[in-house]
C-alpha positions in Angstrom: -6.5 -152.9 -230.0 -5.8 -153.4 -226.2 -2.9 -154.4 -225.1 -1.6 -155.8 -222.2 1.4 -157.6 -220.5 1.9 -160.2 -223.1 2.0 -157.4 -225.9 4.9 -156.0 -223.7 7.4 -158.9 -224.2 6.5 -160.0 -227.7 6.9 -156.4 -228.6 9.9 -155.9 -226.9 12.2 -159.5 -227.1 14.8 -158.6 -229.2 15.3 -154.9 -227.0 18.1 -155.0 -224.3 17.9 -153.0 -220.7 20.6 -150.4 -222.5 17.9 -150.1 -225.5 14.8 -150.1 -223.3 15.5 -149.3 -219.7 14.1 -151.5 -217.1 10.8 -150.1 -216.0 8.1 -151.2 -213.9 6.7 -153.8 -216.6 9.7 -155.7 -216.3 9.0 -155.6 -212.8 5.5 -157.2 -213.6 7.1 -159.7 -215.6 9.4 -160.7 -212.7 7.1 -161.1 -210.5 4.7 -162.5 -212.4 7.7 -165.6 -212.8 7.9 -165.2 -208.9 4.8 -167.6 -208.7 5.3 -170.6 -210.4 6.6 -173.5 -208.6 10.6 -173.3 -208.5 11.1 -176.3 -205.7 13.5 -178.5 -207.1 14.3 -176.1 -210.2 15.7 -173.1 -209.1 19.4 -172.8 -207.2 18.4 -171.8 -203.5 22.4 -171.3 -202.2 24.5 -169.1 -204.2 24.5 -170.7 -207.6 22.0 -169.0 -210.2 20.8 -170.5 -213.4 18.7 -168.6 -216.6 15.2 -169.6 -217.4 16.3 -171.2 -220.4 18.4 -173.4 -218.1 15.5 -174.6 -216.5 13.2 -174.9 -219.3 16.0 -177.9 -220.5 15.3 -179.8 -217.2 13.2 -182.9 -217.1 9.6 -182.3 -216.1 10.2 -178.8 -215.3 6.6 -178.4 -216.4 5.3 -179.1 -212.7 6.0 -175.8 -211.8 2.7 -174.5 -213.8 0.3 -177.0 -211.8 -1.6 -173.8 -210.1 -5.4 -175.1 -211.4 -6.1 -171.5 -212.0 -3.1 -169.6 -213.3 -0.7 -172.1 -214.0 -1.3 -171.4 -217.7 -0.4 -167.9 -217.9 2.6 -168.8 -215.8 3.4 -171.3 -218.5 3.4 -168.6 -221.0 5.0 -165.9 -220.0 7.9 -168.4 -218.8 7.9 -169.5 -222.5 7.6 -165.9 -223.2 10.9 -165.1 -221.4 12.9 -167.7 -222.0 12.8 -167.2 -225.7 13.5 -163.1 -225.2 16.8 -161.9 -225.6 15.5 -159.2 -223.3 15.1 -161.6 -220.4 16.6 -164.7 -221.1 20.3 -164.4 -219.6 19.2 -162.9 -216.6 20.4 -165.5 -213.6 17.8 -165.7 -210.8 19.0 -167.6 -207.8 18.4 -167.9 -203.7 14.8 -169.0 -204.4 13.4 -169.5 -201.0 9.8 -171.1 -199.7 8.3 -171.1 -196.6 4.8 -173.0 -196.2 3.2 -173.9 -192.7 -1.0 -174.2 -192.7 -0.6 -174.6 -188.9 1.1 -171.0 -188.7 -0.6 -169.7 -191.1 2.7 -168.3 -192.6 3.2 -168.4 -196.7 6.4 -166.6 -198.1 8.6 -167.0 -201.3 11.3 -165.3 -202.9 13.6 -165.1 -205.6 16.6 -162.6 -206.7 17.3 -161.7 -210.2 20.9 -160.6 -210.9 20.6 -158.2 -213.7 24.0 -157.1 -214.3 27.0 -158.1 -211.9 26.3 -155.1 -209.6 22.3 -155.1 -210.1 19.8 -157.6 -208.2 16.1 -157.1 -208.4 14.7 -159.3 -205.5 11.3 -160.3 -206.3 8.7 -161.5 -203.4 5.8 -163.7 -204.3 2.5 -162.4 -203.5 -0.5 -165.0 -201.9 0.3 -168.0 -203.7 -3.3 -169.5 -204.0 -3.9 -171.8 -201.4 -6.1 -172.0 -198.4 -2.9 -171.1 -196.0 -1.7 -167.7 -197.9 -5.5 -166.5 -198.3 -5.7 -167.0 -194.4 -2.6 -164.9 -193.6 -3.8 -161.9 -196.1 -6.6 -162.3 -193.6 -5.1 -162.0 -190.6 -2.6 -159.3 -191.8 -6.0 -156.8 -191.0 -5.6 -157.8 -187.5 -2.0 -158.1 -186.4 0.8 -156.3 -186.3 2.9 -158.3 -188.1 2.3 -161.3 -189.8 5.3 -163.8 -190.1 6.0 -163.2 -193.6 7.3 -160.1 -193.1 9.7 -161.3 -191.0 10.9 -163.6 -193.4 11.6 -161.0 -196.0 13.5 -159.1 -193.6 15.3 -161.9 -193.4 16.0 -163.0 -197.0 16.7 -159.3 -198.0 19.4 -159.2 -195.3 20.7 -162.3 -196.9 21.1 -160.7 -200.2 22.3 -157.6 -199.0 25.1 -159.5 -197.3 25.7 -161.9 -200.0 25.6 -159.5 -203.1 27.3 -155.8 -203.8 25.8 -152.7 -205.9 22.7 -151.4 -206.2 19.4 -153.4 -205.3 15.8 -153.2 -206.8 13.1 -154.7 -204.2 9.5 -155.4 -205.5 6.9 -157.7 -205.7 2.9 -158.3 -206.0 -0.5 -157.9 -203.3 1.7 -159.7 -200.2 4.4 -159.6 -202.5 3.8 -156.0 -202.1 4.1 -155.4 -198.9 6.6 -157.6 -197.6 8.7 -155.1 -200.2 8.3 -151.8 -198.5 8.3 -153.8 -195.4 11.1 -155.4 -196.1 13.4 -152.5 -197.5 12.0 -150.1 -194.2 13.8 -152.9 -192.0 16.5 -152.3 -193.4 19.9 -150.6 -192.0 21.3 -147.4 -193.1 23.9 -149.2 -195.8 21.2 -151.4 -197.1 19.0 -148.8 -197.5 21.3 -146.3 -199.7 21.9 -149.5 -201.9 18.3 -149.8 -202.5 17.4 -147.9 -205.8 13.6 -148.7 -205.9 10.9 -150.4 -204.1 7.7 -151.6 -206.3 4.3 -152.4 -204.3 1.8 -154.1 -206.9 -1.6 -153.8 -206.0 0.3 -154.8 -202.1 -1.6 -153.6 -199.0 -0.6 -150.7 -197.3 0.3 -150.5 -193.3 -1.0 -148.6 -190.2 -0.1 -145.1 -189.4 2.9 -145.5 -187.0 4.5 -147.6 -189.9 4.3 -144.6 -191.9 5.5 -142.4 -189.0 8.6 -144.7 -189.0 12.4 -143.6 -189.3 13.3 -147.0 -191.7 9.6 -145.9 -193.9 10.2 -142.2 -194.0 14.1 -143.2 -195.8 12.6 -145.0 -198.6 9.3 -143.4 -198.7 10.7 -141.1 -202.2 12.1 -144.8 -203.5 8.4 -146.6 -203.6 6.3 -146.9 -207.0 2.7 -148.4 -206.2 0.2 -149.0 -208.6 -3.4 -150.3 -208.2 -6.0 -151.0 -210.5 -9.4 -149.3 -211.6 -11.1 -151.6 -209.3 -8.3 -151.8 -206.5 -9.7 -152.9 -202.7 -6.5 -155.3 -201.7 -4.0 -152.3 -202.6 -6.0 -149.7 -200.7 -6.4 -151.6 -197.4 -4.3 -149.3 -195.0 -3.6 -147.4 -197.8 -5.9 -144.1 -198.6 -2.6 -141.5 -197.5 -0.2 -143.6 -199.6 0.8 -142.0 -203.2 0.1 -144.4 -205.7 -1.0 -144.5 -209.7 -4.0 -146.3 -210.9 -3.4 -148.5 -213.9 -6.1 -148.9 -216.9 -7.2 -152.7 -216.6 -9.4 -155.3 -219.1 -10.7 -157.2 -215.9 -13.6 -156.6 -214.1 -13.9 -156.2 -209.9 -11.7 -158.4 -208.7 -9.9 -160.0 -211.9 -8.0 -156.5 -211.5 -6.1 -157.6 -208.8 -4.1 -159.7 -211.9 -2.0 -157.6 -213.7 -1.8 -159.2 -216.3 -5.0 -157.8 -218.1 -3.0 -154.8 -217.2 -3.7 -152.3 -220.0 -0.4 -151.3 -222.0 0.1 -148.2 -224.1 3.3 -147.2 -225.7 5.8 -149.5 -223.2 4.1 -147.6 -220.5 1.1 -149.0 -218.2 -1.6 -147.1 -218.7 -3.2 -145.0 -216.1 -6.5 -143.0 -214.6 -6.2 -140.5 -213.0 -8.7 -141.5 -210.4 -10.9 -144.3 -208.7 -14.6 -143.9 -209.4 -17.1 -142.6 -207.1 -18.8 -146.4 -206.1 -14.8 -147.7 -206.1 -13.9 -144.7 -203.6 -16.9 -145.6 -200.9 -16.1 -149.5 -201.4 -12.3 -148.5 -200.3 -13.9 -146.0 -197.5 -16.3 -148.5 -196.3 -13.5 -151.8 -196.4 -11.0 -149.5 -194.0 -13.6 -147.8 -191.5 -15.3 -151.3 -190.8 -11.3 -152.0 -190.0 -11.1 -149.0 -188.0 -13.9 -149.0 -186.1 -13.5 -152.8 -184.6 -11.1 -153.8 -182.2 -8.3 -156.4 -183.4 -10.1 -159.2 -181.6 -13.4 -158.8 -183.3 -11.8 -158.8 -186.2 -9.4 -162.1 -185.8 -13.2 -163.7 -184.3 -14.2 -162.8 -188.0 -11.5 -164.0 -189.9 -11.3 -167.2 -187.3 -15.5 -167.8 -187.8 -15.6 -166.7 -191.9 -13.1 -169.1 -192.6 -15.0 -171.7 -190.6 -18.1 -171.9 -192.7 -15.3 -171.2 -195.7 -12.7 -174.0 -195.6 -12.8 -177.6 -196.1 -10.4 -179.6 -195.0 -10.0 -181.2 -198.2 -9.0 -178.2 -200.2 -5.7 -176.8 -200.7 -6.0 -173.9 -202.9 -8.7 -171.1 -202.4 -9.9 -171.4 -205.9 -11.5 -173.8 -204.6 -13.6 -171.9 -202.5 -14.6 -169.7 -204.2 -15.3 -171.5 -207.3 -18.5 -169.3 -209.0 -20.6 -166.8 -207.3 -23.5 -168.9 -205.9 -21.6 -171.3 -204.9 -20.1 -168.7 -202.2 -23.1 -167.9 -201.5 -24.3 -171.4 -200.8 -21.3 -172.6 -198.7 -21.7 -169.4 -196.8 -25.5 -169.8 -196.0 -25.1 -173.6 -195.0 -22.5 -172.4 -192.9 -24.5 -170.0 -191.1 -27.1 -172.3 -190.4 -24.3 -174.7 -188.1 -22.8 -171.5 -186.2 -23.1 -170.5 -182.9 -25.7 -167.6 -182.5 -23.4 -165.8 -181.3 -20.2 -166.5 -184.1 -23.5 -166.2 -186.9 -24.5 -163.2 -185.0 -21.2 -161.6 -185.8 -20.9 -162.5 -189.3 -24.7 -161.2 -190.1 -23.9 -158.0 -188.3 -20.4 -157.2 -190.1 -22.4 -158.3 -193.9 -24.9 -156.2 -193.5 -23.5 -152.9 -192.0 -20.3 -152.7 -193.3 -19.7 -155.0 -196.9 
């Protein structure tokens, strides 16, 4: 029987972190718990609470109203708040900032694993159109607003705590974890024990040459699925582990379907030839086009994909036939120059 993160939570619910040390699988569990809508439930200041405390709050079920992943978040939350392994973890310093006008989506929360051990977890793209637009912007901008927010947040947690810091996140959250850790002062970086990027995007070559990155490089654990694309943007030269998954295609970005064996992620030695080719072609397109060209491509693409009435990206990508129809219809409405740009990219690179 193939096992996943859900099985890991169930089978190890009674084991303390002393009996089964905190690992990458626990990082996945807690990263999953960055996605519920904590506003009004998780403390934002210096106060902390447990998952069980939140489960006793009136109306907490609204945290799981994400139309796509809400049921999964609810299931994981129910298991975690009832598990001796996780239920005494205190959480706090929740911070969220979403600004559609500035195309910014950021959220983070800190888990207090012990008196002198804290896990700072950054949320990835949350399913909103704003979050996905910021991800696309990342391809051509030197920095995105969420990176600056992540630096400020990690600095704040460093000031408000003492002891070891663990930092991580999924998708964009993994990128933020690495970026923020590299921007810390030497004294804060010395407190950072591990940094996890769970299928997070990489960086341009200049970032990897920076003193900050070099100071934390040996502390980074990057994990991507066998079908990774997001995690391999700008990343061909990084060290990473490849996780086996029960998912197909883009669904592998959801780590809840990654395969667990003997309390470890099951890893494979390399990408398939087909996946290596996809990664190569996508990164080649980025390398061969100027930031201005990519910015125009993103602008035009979202002009035909996005409907002002749609908040969540799954409303845009509601089945492959819907995507094709929307793009085809949008292309007919575009000015000729914009239409030529999109067709050039689709036909030559993607």
